[in-house]
N, C-alpha and C positions, 0 to 999 in steps of 0.2 A: 445508555447504552444495551447492549442486543441481553433480550433474555435468555437462557442456552437452559435447557434437561439434557442432562448429560448422562449416561452410561457408563458404566466403571466395566473396562474386561478385568478381571483379578484370576489370578496363578493360584496355584491348590494353594497359596502359604500363602494366600490374602494380600498379595500384591498388586497394586495394581501396575495394568500393563500398557493399557489402553483405553482411550474414550472415545464411545460413539457418541453424532450428533444427530439427530435429522438430517433430511443436507439444504433444508429452506435454512437452519441457522447456520450450519455452517458456509452459505455462501453472505450469512449477514457477518459472520465472524470476517471473513476473505474483503465483502469491501470494507467494511471498519479499517484495517489494516490496511490496506491498499488508502484508503482515507490520514489516516499517520503518514503513511507512510508519504503521502503529496503532500501534509502538511509541515511535513519535518523536512521534506528539501524544499518548501516554502523557507522554514526561518535561518535555513544553512547559506540561499544564496542571498537574505534578504543580511544578513550577517558577515556574508564578505566584502570586501573593498572593491571591489569589481567595478568596473565602469558598466553601465546600462540603458541601454536602449532600446528604442519604441520597437513593438512587436512587428508593426508593417515596415518598418526598416529592416530587421532582422530577416522577414520572408523573403524580403526585396535582395536583399545581399544574397539568400542561399536558394532564388532561381537564379541570380543573375551566376554565378558558380557553377549550379549544374547544367545551364547552358555552354561554359566554355571545356 
């Protein structure tokens, strides 16, 4: 889990309006969210019943289509 050190921005009525993070922590949050997105995409692909093909075959087919 990413350790965070947030600072909160509040208005005059003490309602939280924003959160500030040190930039390196923000970069870690973004990296974690991107990894989660990849995991979800993988899980979705695995759960589908679509036919799969080997990676090398997919690259070869893409290259052939690109040349034509």
